[in-house]
Legacy VTK file of the C-alpha trace (Angstrom):
# vtk DataFile Version 3.0
C-alpha trace
ASCII
DATASET POLYDATA
POINTS 307 float
-51.671 165.884 -20.036
-53.015 169.494 -19.954
-52.365 170.130 -16.522
-48.361 170.468 -15.978
-48.839 173.675 -17.838
-50.725 175.410 -14.872
-48.153 177.031 -12.207
-50.114 176.594 -8.964
-48.407 180.183 -7.797
-49.729 181.891 -11.407
-49.257 185.539 -10.702
-51.587 187.512 -12.205
-51.403 191.470 -12.626
-53.454 193.602 -11.193
-56.357 191.213 -10.438
-59.859 192.838 -9.309
-61.276 191.621 -6.003
-63.246 189.036 -6.238
-67.298 188.548 -5.896
-69.096 187.945 -2.609
-70.443 184.732 -4.431
-67.319 183.719 -5.278
-65.412 184.561 -1.885
-67.594 182.532 0.211
-67.715 179.738 -1.910
-64.011 179.291 -2.030
-64.408 179.349 2.655
-66.481 177.121 2.094
-64.679 174.372 -0.230
-61.912 175.122 2.329
-63.766 173.897 5.275
-65.247 171.072 3.759
-62.094 169.876 2.570
-60.486 169.966 5.285
-57.950 173.165 4.218
-56.324 173.250 7.720
-54.660 170.334 7.148
-53.590 170.754 3.467
-49.624 170.433 2.914
-49.929 173.704 1.539
-52.749 176.256 2.351
-50.735 179.586 2.225
-52.764 182.583 2.326
-55.749 181.018 2.340
-59.025 183.204 3.984
-56.404 185.900 3.836
-58.468 189.120 2.280
-58.971 188.356 -1.273
-58.315 184.876 -3.424
-56.951 186.849 -6.157
-55.469 189.967 -5.114
-53.435 187.652 -1.880
-52.699 184.757 -4.146
-54.566 181.833 -2.622
-52.446 178.808 -3.325
-54.235 176.772 -5.803
-56.570 179.457 -6.863
-56.769 180.886 -10.498
-58.102 184.346 -10.827
-58.562 186.350 -14.445
-58.034 189.828 -14.688
-61.800 190.345 -13.778
-61.229 188.553 -10.361
-62.896 185.462 -11.087
-62.259 182.292 -10.051
-61.034 180.115 -13.329
-59.286 177.406 -11.850
-58.872 175.374 -8.527
-55.001 173.301 -9.395
-54.115 171.292 -6.197
-50.920 168.464 -6.712
-50.202 166.496 -3.369
-52.164 168.374 -1.400
-53.853 166.172 1.032
-57.414 167.370 0.069
-60.352 165.117 2.175
-63.976 165.625 2.055
-66.479 167.028 -0.102
-67.074 169.408 -3.005
-70.711 170.534 -2.372
-73.392 171.608 -4.908
-73.027 175.182 -2.634
-69.366 174.875 -3.390
-70.035 174.506 -7.254
-73.072 176.605 -7.559
-70.726 179.584 -6.199
-67.712 179.201 -8.624
-69.876 179.803 -12.178
-66.546 181.428 -13.832
-64.484 178.283 -13.071
-63.069 176.658 -16.212
-60.282 173.867 -15.071
-60.575 172.065 -11.333
-57.424 169.636 -11.165
-56.867 167.933 -7.785
-54.175 165.047 -7.939
-52.505 163.370 -5.605
-49.469 160.450 -5.662
-49.271 157.172 -4.426
-47.038 158.344 -1.905
-49.418 160.371 0.103
-51.692 157.406 0.006
-52.752 154.269 1.894
-55.426 152.558 3.351
-56.416 155.181 6.156
-59.449 157.756 5.279
-56.333 160.532 4.405
-56.854 162.011 0.652
-60.389 160.949 0.207
-63.037 162.833 -1.394
-66.113 161.492 -0.936
-68.125 163.345 -3.206
-68.275 165.764 -5.480
-71.508 167.524 -6.521
-73.086 166.156 -10.173
-73.925 170.188 -10.866
-69.978 170.757 -11.624
-70.987 169.629 -15.208
-73.704 172.401 -15.217
-70.922 175.536 -15.199
-70.871 176.786 -18.595
-67.809 177.745 -18.548
-65.952 174.588 -17.503
-63.548 172.639 -19.795
-61.492 170.105 -17.508
-62.122 168.050 -14.815
-59.246 166.097 -13.562
-59.757 164.586 -10.156
-56.813 161.471 -9.344
-55.985 159.274 -7.061
-58.152 160.966 -4.443
-60.230 157.745 -3.757
-63.560 159.075 -4.880
-66.016 157.098 -3.306
-69.322 157.622 -5.666
-71.812 156.271 -7.827
-71.813 157.050 -11.463
-75.065 157.386 -11.260
-74.889 160.370 -7.986
-71.646 161.996 -10.433
-73.403 161.630 -13.635
-77.228 161.514 -12.913
-79.713 160.766 -15.695
-81.989 163.671 -14.372
-79.692 166.087 -15.799
-78.452 164.997 -18.979
-80.301 167.170 -21.296
-78.082 170.053 -19.602
-75.179 170.443 -22.222
-71.896 170.363 -20.732
-69.151 172.190 -22.399
-66.598 169.803 -20.663
-63.384 168.698 -23.361
-61.780 166.348 -20.977
-63.037 164.374 -17.982
-60.028 162.273 -16.226
-61.008 160.182 -13.161
-58.641 157.305 -12.959
-57.197 155.870 -9.393
-60.422 156.578 -7.547
-63.094 154.232 -6.300
-66.178 155.525 -8.584
-68.614 152.510 -8.638
-71.862 150.996 -10.531
-72.376 151.245 -14.494
-70.800 154.002 -17.331
-72.897 156.907 -17.803
-74.762 158.654 -20.289
-72.077 160.731 -21.916
-74.980 161.941 -24.123
-74.938 165.660 -22.904
-71.060 166.206 -23.264
-70.780 167.585 -27.063
-67.307 168.906 -26.292
-65.754 165.853 -25.110
-62.338 164.902 -26.112
-60.331 162.791 -23.620
-62.314 160.545 -21.238
-60.054 158.914 -18.755
-61.733 156.345 -16.022
-59.075 153.880 -15.672
-58.569 151.870 -12.121
-61.704 152.119 -10.326
-64.494 149.481 -10.049
-67.318 150.578 -12.902
-68.932 147.652 -13.418
-71.544 146.432 -17.052
-71.022 146.266 -20.657
-69.860 149.228 -22.355
-73.226 149.840 -24.166
-73.245 153.399 -22.958
-70.002 153.957 -24.902
-72.293 154.881 -27.693
-74.180 157.739 -26.145
-70.940 159.504 -27.113
-71.790 162.352 -29.716
-68.473 164.116 -29.441
-65.168 164.191 -31.638
-63.714 161.741 -29.043
-59.722 161.278 -29.017
-58.890 158.948 -26.436
-61.258 156.835 -24.159
-59.258 155.097 -21.247
-61.205 152.916 -18.943
-58.622 149.897 -17.982
-58.399 148.040 -14.425
-62.478 148.126 -13.896
-64.816 145.421 -13.683
-66.497 145.760 -17.614
-67.756 142.829 -19.361
-69.099 141.799 -22.459
-68.336 142.279 -25.626
-67.255 145.435 -27.287
-69.980 147.123 -29.394
-69.616 148.683 -32.925
-69.610 152.145 -31.483
-71.303 153.641 -34.131
-71.143 157.162 -33.363
-67.779 157.253 -32.676
-67.625 155.758 -36.143
-69.632 158.764 -37.594
-66.635 161.303 -35.993
-63.503 159.531 -36.702
-60.964 161.146 -34.485
-61.049 158.122 -31.965
-57.050 157.648 -31.321
-57.233 155.487 -28.126
-58.855 153.286 -26.908
-57.977 151.752 -23.659
-59.548 148.569 -22.612
-56.606 146.651 -20.411
-57.124 144.694 -17.506
-61.010 144.221 -17.609
-61.255 140.445 -17.631
-65.164 139.720 -18.483
-64.601 141.769 -21.501
-64.784 139.199 -24.509
-66.368 138.048 -27.965
-64.507 139.278 -30.955
-63.457 142.712 -31.421
-65.520 144.233 -34.516
-63.434 144.173 -37.904
-64.475 147.861 -38.429
-62.261 149.027 -36.001
-59.075 148.414 -38.635
-61.297 150.034 -41.604
-59.988 153.172 -42.996
-63.829 153.905 -43.364
-64.227 154.135 -39.662
-61.247 155.084 -37.857
-58.841 156.143 -39.564
-56.780 157.692 -36.656
-56.764 154.715 -34.128
-53.300 154.177 -33.353
-54.018 152.086 -29.809
-56.325 149.456 -28.498
-55.375 148.141 -25.203
-56.375 144.615 -24.932
-54.246 142.966 -22.387
-55.801 141.013 -19.370
-59.266 140.612 -22.017
-60.790 137.847 -23.447
-62.024 139.766 -26.579
-60.590 138.113 -29.525
-58.614 140.782 -31.824
-58.724 140.223 -35.579
-56.559 137.576 -37.501
-54.067 140.189 -38.403
-53.033 140.524 -34.655
-54.392 137.456 -32.946
-51.199 136.645 -31.510
-50.669 140.100 -29.638
-52.971 141.340 -26.991
-51.827 144.949 -28.473
-53.187 145.799 -31.728
-51.829 149.252 -33.378
-53.464 150.281 -36.368
-50.607 151.321 -38.430
-49.005 147.918 -38.002
-52.108 146.213 -39.287
-52.446 147.765 -42.387
-48.617 146.903 -43.074
-49.571 142.850 -41.960
-46.771 143.287 -39.613
-46.095 142.079 -36.367
-44.565 143.812 -33.392
-42.166 141.313 -33.459
-40.669 142.019 -37.081
-37.547 143.392 -37.379
-38.272 145.931 -38.966
-40.975 147.043 -36.597
-41.096 150.495 -35.817
-42.710 152.914 -33.708
-42.939 156.506 -33.351
-42.620 157.917 -29.533
-46.527 158.998 -29.496
-46.923 155.009 -29.926
-44.397 153.407 -28.051
-45.781 155.737 -25.027
-49.465 153.795 -25.520
-46.839 150.599 -24.978
-45.052 151.557 -22.012
-45.824 150.165 -18.441
-48.583 152.089 -16.719
-46.889 154.873 -14.843
-47.245 154.968 -10.492
-48.849 158.135 -10.401
LINES 1 308
307 0 1 2 3 4 5 6 7 8 9 10 11 12 13 14 15 16 17 18 19 20 21 22 23 24 25 26 27 28 29 30 31 32 33 34 35 36 37 38 39 40 41 42 43 44 45 46 47 48 49 50 51 52 53 54 55 56 57 58 59 60 61 62 63 64 65 66 67 68 69 70 71 72 73 74 75 76 77 78 79 80 81 82 83 84 85 86 87 88 89 90 91 92 93 94 95 96 97 98 99 100 101 102 103 104 105 106 107 108 109 110 111 112 113 114 115 116 117 118 119 120 121 122 123 124 125 126 127 128 129 130 131 132 133 134 135 136 137 138 139 140 141 142 143 144 145 146 147 148 149 150 151 152 153 154 155 156 157 158 159 160 161 162 163 164 165 166 167 168 169 170 171 172 173 174 175 176 177 178 179 180 181 182 183 184 185 186 187 188 189 190 191 192 193 194 195 196 197 198 199 200 201 202 203 204 205 206 207 208 209 210 211 212 213 214 215 216 217 218 219 220 221 222 223 224 225 226 227 228 229 230 231 232 233 234 235 236 237 238 239 240 241 242 243 244 245 246 247 248 249 250 251 252 253 254 255 256 257 258 259 260 261 262 263 264 265 266 267 268 269 270 271 272 273 274 275 276 277 278 279 280 281 282 283 284 285 286 287 288 289 290 291 292 293 294 295 296 297 298 299 300 301 302 303 304 305 306
């Protein structure tokens, strides 16, 4: 994942002072997310966030806040509209906790993220994982805002408690990676057809989705889809559309995850819950002696990691 290349102690040479608007937004973020009790809050509230290198805050040379990046930092609370509206230069927000810091108490919970986050013009990545985000898709992706175009390319909201149906994705014209696995998402997959961008990866495994897999006409047009992970949605059923395995539609498709669903694969892989398109083209089985996978494909066959 792209967040690996970011260092929370990144040093920016000679940045300018932060604007009053962004400074006040950061102070409110600290207050609303229980900053005094974070595992690491080094230098927070000490004069200027860029000049004094507040932990997790990333700046450009103009003193603009372009990133909030926290790993395992015990963040709890809300990310309000007032915070979001003040961080107009934000490009990345990454908040990730690991299982060793979570339990069934109210620790590590983000209760609400303002949907205004999708209105930030330069925002490219929203990665918020394993913080038990308890929010409906209707409040996170409201229908009223769907005409405001977002430039976000990566949305990863895995291992939370997001509930309700898949939202309308038509406002995300540049979206490439969508990952909302291990949540409480219900309903059918019809809103996947609202995606109009050049999608590469869709991971919505381990939810409560139901019904048949649609033809995904918009994704067929873009033809860049590599991964469609639907594992462990036990109410998904019906036949997998044959055009998933046609050169005309998804030439880059490498993986479809169907384990613990009731979806019927095409005849070439009817005995296997995992279908790799390259193998289907060669009419080979995962159990064949001369079966070979690239390291990229093997990655998608490995058991799901405990992040």
